[in-house]
C-alpha positions as CSV (number, residue, x, y, z in Angstrom):
1,M,21.7,-22.9,-9.4
2,K,22.9,-22.1,-6.0
3,L,24.2,-18.7,-4.9
4,S,27.3,-18.3,-2.7
5,I,26.4,-17.1,0.8
6,K,29.1,-14.5,0.6
7,K,27.7,-12.9,-2.5
8,A,24.1,-13.2,-1.2
9,A,25.0,-11.4,2.1
10,A,26.8,-8.6,0.2
11,A,23.7,-8.1,-2.1
12,G,21.4,-8.0,0.9
13,L,23.5,-5.4,2.6
14,A,23.6,-3.1,-0.4
15,V,19.9,-3.1,-0.8
16,A,19.4,-2.5,2.9
17,L,21.5,0.7,2.5
18,G,19.2,1.8,-0.3
19,L,21.8,1.0,-3.1
20,T,21.3,-1.2,-6.1
21,A,22.9,-4.5,-5.4
22,A,25.3,-5.9,-8.0
23,G,23.5,-9.2,-7.4
24,F,24.8,-12.7,-7.1
25,G,26.3,-12.2,-10.6
26,S,26.5,-9.6,-13.3
27,T,24.7,-11.2,-16.2
28,A,23.5,-8.3,-18.3
29,A,20.7,-10.1,-20.2
30,S,17.1,-8.8,-19.6
31,A,14.2,-11.0,-19.1
32,A,11.3,-11.3,-21.5
33,V,8.2,-9.4,-20.6
34,G,4.6,-10.3,-21.2
35,D,1.3,-11.1,-19.5
36,W,1.7,-12.9,-16.2
37,T,-0.1,-13.4,-13.0
38,P,-1.0,-11.4,-11.0
39,N,-2.8,-9.6,-13.9
40,G,-1.2,-6.2,-14.3
41,T,2.4,-7.1,-13.6
42,P,4.6,-6.2,-16.6
43,Q,7.0,-9.1,-15.8
44,P,7.0,-12.2,-13.6
45,Y,8.3,-11.8,-10.1
46,F,10.0,-15.0,-8.9
47,I,11.4,-15.0,-5.4
48,Y,14.8,-16.6,-4.6
49,S,16.3,-17.6,-1.2
50,T,19.7,-15.9,-0.6
51,D,20.6,-19.0,1.6
52,T,20.1,-21.7,-1.0
53,G,20.1,-19.7,-4.3
54,E,17.0,-21.7,-5.3
55,V,13.6,-20.3,-6.4
56,V,11.1,-20.4,-3.6
57,K,8.0,-22.6,-4.1
58,G,5.0,-20.3,-4.4
59,N,1.3,-21.0,-4.1
60,N,-0.5,-22.6,-7.0
61,Q,-3.4,-20.9,-8.8
62,A,-5.7,-22.0,-6.0
63,G,-3.6,-19.9,-3.6
64,T,-2.2,-22.9,-1.6
65,G,0.9,-25.0,-1.3
66,G,3.6,-22.4,-1.1
67,T,6.6,-22.4,1.2
68,V,6.0,-20.5,4.4
69,L,8.6,-17.7,4.6
70,K,9.7,-15.9,7.7
71,Y,9.8,-12.2,8.3
72,T,13.6,-12.5,8.6
73,S,14.1,-14.7,5.5
74,G,16.8,-13.4,3.1
75,L,15.1,-13.1,-0.3
76,V,15.6,-11.4,-3.7
77,A,13.5,-11.5,-6.9
78,A,14.2,-12.2,-10.6
79,P,12.1,-12.4,-13.8
80,S,13.3,-16.0,-14.5
81,E,12.3,-19.1,-12.6
82,T,15.7,-20.8,-13.4
83,D,18.2,-17.9,-13.4
84,P,18.4,-15.5,-10.4
85,E,21.1,-13.5,-12.2
86,Q,18.7,-12.4,-15.0
87,W,18.0,-8.6,-15.1
88,F,14.5,-7.2,-15.1
89,A,13.7,-5.1,-18.2
90,D,15.0,-1.6,-18.6
91,A,13.1,1.3,-16.9
92,P,11.2,3.9,-18.8
93,A,13.3,6.8,-20.0
94,E,11.9,9.3,-17.6
95,A,12.4,7.1,-14.5
96,E,14.8,8.7,-12.0
97,D,14.6,6.1,-9.2
98,A,13.2,2.7,-8.4
99,Y,11.5,1.6,-5.1
100,V,10.7,-1.8,-3.7
101,F,7.2,-1.4,-2.3
102,I,4.5,-3.4,-0.4
103,A,0.9,-2.2,-0.9
104,P,-2.7,-3.3,-0.6
105,V,-3.7,-5.3,-3.6
106,G,-4.9,-2.8,-6.3
107,K,-2.7,0.1,-5.0
108,E,0.4,-0.9,-6.9
109,S,0.4,2.2,-9.1
110,T,-0.5,4.7,-6.3
111,I,2.5,5.9,-4.3
112,S,0.3,7.3,-1.5
113,G,-1.4,3.9,-1.2
114,W,1.9,2.0,-0.6
115,S,2.2,0.7,3.0
116,S,6.0,0.9,2.9
117,R,8.9,1.4,0.4
118,V,12.6,1.5,0.1
119,S,14.6,3.2,-2.7
120,I,16.9,0.8,-4.6
121,G,18.1,3.1,-7.4
122,F,19.9,1.9,-10.5
123,A,23.3,0.3,-10.8
124,P,25.9,2.6,-12.6
125,G,25.4,2.5,-16.3
126,K,22.3,0.3,-16.0
127,R,18.6,1.0,-16.5
128,G,17.4,-2.5,-15.5
129,I,17.0,-3.9,-12.0
130,L,18.9,-6.9,-10.7
131,Q,17.7,-8.9,-7.7
132,P,15.6,-6.4,-5.9
133,F,15.3,-7.4,-2.2
134,S,12.1,-9.3,-1.2
135,S,12.8,-9.7,2.5
136,L,10.1,-8.2,4.7
137,F,12.6,-7.2,7.4
138,Q,14.3,-4.8,5.1
139,F,11.3,-2.4,5.0
140,P,11.4,0.4,7.6
141,A,10.1,-1.0,10.9
142,A,7.9,2.1,11.5
143,S,6.0,2.0,8.2
144,F,5.8,-1.8,8.0
145,A,4.5,-2.2,11.6
146,A,0.8,-1.8,10.4
147,V,1.3,-4.5,7.8
148,K,2.9,-6.9,10.3
149,S,0.2,-6.3,12.8
150,A,-2.8,-6.6,10.5
151,G,-1.5,-9.2,8.0
152,G,-3.6,-9.9,4.9
153,D,-3.0,-9.9,1.2
154,Y,-0.6,-7.4,-0.4
155,S,1.4,-6.7,-3.5
156,L,5.2,-6.9,-3.2
157,G,7.4,-5.7,-6.0
158,Y,9.2,-2.6,-7.4
159,A,8.2,0.4,-9.4
160,Y,9.8,3.5,-11.0
161,T,9.4,7.1,-9.9
162,K,10.7,10.6,-10.6
163,N,10.7,14.0,-8.7
164,N,12.4,12.5,-5.7
165,G,10.0,9.6,-5.4
166,V,6.8,11.8,-5.6
167,T,5.6,11.0,-9.1
168,F,4.8,7.5,-10.2
169,V,6.3,6.5,-13.6
170,G,5.6,2.8,-14.1
171,L,5.5,-0.7,-12.6
172,G,8.5,-2.9,-12.8
173,A,7.1,-6.2,-11.5
174,Y,5.2,-7.5,-8.5
175,T,3.6,-10.5,-7.0
176,T,0.8,-11.2,-4.5
177,V,1.8,-12.1,-0.9
178,H,-0.2,-13.5,2.0
179,I,1.0,-12.3,5.4
180,T,0.1,-13.8,8.8
181,A,-0.9,-11.1,11.3
182,G,1.6,-10.7,14.2
183,T,4.4,-13.0,13.0
184,A,4.6,-11.7,9.4
185,D,5.2,-15.3,8.2
186,W,4.1,-15.3,4.6
187,T,3.7,-17.1,1.2
188,Y,3.5,-15.7,-2.3
189,D,1.7,-16.7,-5.5
190,Y,3.9,-18.3,-8.1
191,P,3.9,-16.4,-11.4
192,T,2.2,-18.1,-14.4
193,A,1.9,-16.9,-17.9
194,I,-1.6,-15.9,-18.9
195,T,-2.9,-18.4,-21.4
196,G,-2.9,-17.0,-25.0
197,Q,-0.5,-14.2,-24.1
198,P,3.0,-15.5,-24.8
199,P,6.0,-13.5,-23.4
200,V,7.4,-10.8,-25.6
201,D,11.1,-10.2,-26.3
202,P,12.0,-6.7,-24.9
203,N,14.3,-6.3,-27.9
204,T,11.2,-6.0,-30.1
205,T,9.2,-3.8,-27.8
206,G,9.7,-0.4,-26.3
207,Q,8.1,2.3,-24.2
208,V,7.4,5.9,-25.1
209,A,6.9,8.5,-22.4
210,I,3.9,10.8,-22.9
211,E,3.7,14.2,-21.2
212,A,0.6,16.4,-21.8
213,P,-0.3,19.7,-20.1
214,V,-3.8,20.1,-18.6
215,A,-5.4,23.5,-18.3
216,A,-6.8,24.7,-15.0
217,P,-10.6,24.0,-14.7
218,V,-13.0,27.0,-14.7
219,N,-15.6,27.5,-12.0
220,G,-18.9,28.0,-13.8
221,A,-22.4,28.3,-12.5
222,L,-25.3,26.2,-11.3
223,S,-28.5,26.3,-13.4
224,L,-31.8,24.6,-13.9
225,S,-33.6,24.2,-17.2
226,V,-37.3,23.2,-17.7
227,P,-38.5,22.7,-21.3
228,T,-40.6,25.6,-22.7
229,G,-44.3,24.8,-22.3
230,A,-43.6,21.7,-20.2
231,K,-46.8,20.0,-19.1
232,A,-47.6,16.8,-17.3
233,T,-50.9,15.4,-18.5
234,L,-52.0,12.4,-16.4
235,G,-53.8,9.5,-18.1
236,A,-57.4,8.5,-17.9
237,A,-58.7,8.2,-14.3
238,A,-60.0,4.9,-12.9
239,L,-61.4,3.9,-9.6
240,N,-59.3,1.8,-7.3
241,S,-60.6,-0.9,-4.9
242,S,-61.4,1.8,-2.3
243,G,-63.5,3.7,-4.8
244,Q,-61.0,6.6,-5.2
245,S,-60.2,8.1,-8.5
246,V,-56.5,7.4,-9.5
247,S,-54.6,8.7,-12.5
248,T,-50.9,8.5,-13.4
249,G,-48.4,10.2,-15.6
250,T,-44.8,11.3,-16.0
251,L,-43.1,14.6,-15.1
252,P,-41.3,16.0,-18.2
253,T,-37.5,15.7,-17.9
254,F,-35.8,18.8,-16.7
255,Q,-32.0,19.4,-16.3
256,V,-29.7,20.6,-13.5
257,T,-26.3,21.7,-14.9
258,D,-23.5,22.3,-12.5
259,K,-20.3,23.7,-14.0
260,R,-18.6,24.5,-10.7
261,Y,-15.8,22.1,-11.4
262,V,-13.4,23.8,-9.0
263,T,-15.4,24.3,-5.8
264,K,-18.0,21.4,-6.3
265,P,-20.2,22.5,-3.3
266,G,-23.1,20.2,-4.3
267,W,-26.8,21.1,-4.8
268,T,-30.4,20.3,-3.8
269,V,-33.5,20.3,-6.0
270,N,-36.7,21.1,-4.2
271,T,-40.3,20.9,-5.5
272,S,-43.5,22.5,-4.4
273,V,-47.0,21.9,-5.6
274,A,-49.9,24.4,-5.7
275,A,-53.5,23.3,-4.8
276,F,-55.4,21.6,-7.6
277,A,-58.5,23.3,-9.0
278,S,-61.4,22.5,-11.4
279,G,-63.7,25.4,-11.5
280,T,-64.7,26.1,-7.9
281,N,-63.6,22.6,-6.8
282,T,-60.2,22.2,-5.2
283,L,-57.9,19.5,-4.0
284,E,-55.0,19.7,-1.6
285,P,-51.5,19.3,-3.1
286,S,-50.9,16.2,-1.1
287,V,-53.2,14.2,-3.4
288,L,-50.2,14.1,-5.8
289,S,-47.5,11.4,-5.1
290,I,-44.1,12.1,-6.7
291,A,-41.5,9.3,-7.3
292,P,-38.3,11.0,-8.6
293,S,-35.9,9.4,-11.0
294,V,-32.4,10.2,-12.4
295,A,-32.1,9.5,-16.1
296,A,-29.3,7.3,-17.4
297,T,-28.5,10.1,-19.9
298,S,-27.0,12.2,-17.0
299,T,-23.3,12.9,-17.1
300,S,-23.0,13.7,-13.4
301,T,-22.2,11.2,-10.7
302,G,-23.1,11.0,-7.0
303,V,-26.7,12.3,-7.4
304,T,-29.3,10.8,-5.1
305,K,-33.1,11.0,-5.2
306,V,-35.7,10.6,-2.6
307,A,-37.9,7.5,-2.9
308,S,-41.1,9.5,-3.0
309,L,-42.7,12.6,-1.6
310,L,-46.2,14.1,-1.5
311,G,-47.1,17.4,-3.1
312,S,-46.9,20.4,-0.8
313,V,-46.9,24.2,-1.0
314,T,-43.8,23.9,1.2
315,A,-40.7,23.0,-0.7
316,G,-39.6,19.4,-0.3
317,T,-36.3,17.6,-1.3
318,F,-36.6,15.9,-4.7
319,A,-32.9,15.1,-5.4
320,E,-29.5,16.2,-4.3
321,A,-25.7,16.0,-4.8
322,A,-23.3,16.1,-1.9
323,A,-20.2,18.3,-1.9
324,G,-17.7,16.9,-4.5
325,A,-20.5,15.4,-6.6
326,G,-23.1,16.4,-9.1
327,T,-21.0,18.4,-11.6
328,G,-22.1,18.0,-15.2
329,V,-25.6,17.5,-16.4
330,T,-28.3,15.7,-14.4
331,D,-31.6,14.7,-16.2
332,L,-34.4,14.4,-13.7
333,S,-38.0,13.2,-14.0
334,A,-40.7,11.6,-11.8
335,A,-43.6,9.2,-11.9
336,L,-46.8,11.1,-10.8
337,T,-49.9,9.6,-9.2
338,L,-53.0,11.6,-8.3
339,T,-55.4,9.9,-5.8
340,A,-58.5,11.9,-5.3
341,P,-60.4,11.7,-2.0
342,L,-63.7,9.8,-2.0
343,G,-66.6,12.0,-3.2
344,T,-64.4,14.4,-5.3
345,P,-66.5,15.8,-8.1
346,A,-65.4,14.7,-11.6
347,G,-63.5,17.1,-13.7
348,T,-60.0,18.1,-15.0
349,Y,-58.0,19.5,-12.2
350,T,-54.9,21.6,-12.8
351,S,-52.0,22.7,-10.6
352,T,-48.4,23.9,-11.0
353,L,-45.3,22.0,-9.8
354,T,-42.3,24.3,-9.2
355,V,-38.7,22.9,-9.2
356,T,-35.8,24.9,-7.7
357,A,-32.1,24.2,-7.6
358,V,-30.3,25.4,-4.6
359,S,-26.5,25.3,-3.9
360,K,-25.3,23.6,-0.8
């Protein structure tokens, strides 16, 4: 099917002014929705030339072979690869506006991540979208300049918003485009149905808007918990190749709980070790090597540990969470190795390891 140049020009002008174009025709049927490439688009996004009225050849699944389009090419989109006058499916009930956007791949649902956008609204009495523009030159020059300069892979399509374009409501449809830096020549990936997921008739599906209040978080406290009677008993000692006595064990798990969900300042856990003693015999704290670990049972994120440290009466960093991280529960432990100096008298040596949580 070919589109008349006169109607095509009128449609392009309407979209450029931020209005919903009546399109090349006024067919009211909506397209079927389903699972299409790129994965995540609710509907296929076929691009048509306003000069020829024909669907533009896109890249194959290997990402090659598509028609090279110009920055100034006149283009619109439709959910059908044979009928450019087919409407996209109706918008969600809460949608107040529709925008054509271009965004880095993966940022389709994040308004703040869009590189550029243009409001296209809804036609009077309609909730679907007909022939949204796909011409790159119709994006505002100022916001599109970075895309044109850098080039790369982007998502081009349209989405629904409310609250004057501030709140994202849902995706309409989009495709992946590959833009040449400087010239903004480009190609797009031709939509294909995902195997095993046949398109669904919109007359048998629907969307339900969900709105739920969320209570304000409460800023709690930072605390540290060591099990009552916690004791690390190292295993049987053995001589290493240098003749030194070596024994190993595990530090009992202790917990750091950070309930400061509002401020999230972060924290540091420090350890100090007293001198070892067996009767009148003593050993420096540095004979103990400590290799911290963060248990998989932790609910916190962003906690880092040091690779290892030696015992010292002076507090040393064991683990920490930067500002914005570490809220929730962090389970900490460590592998312990005591290496006694040559000539150390045999015996059972005892010491105390102190752990302290400090807010950043």
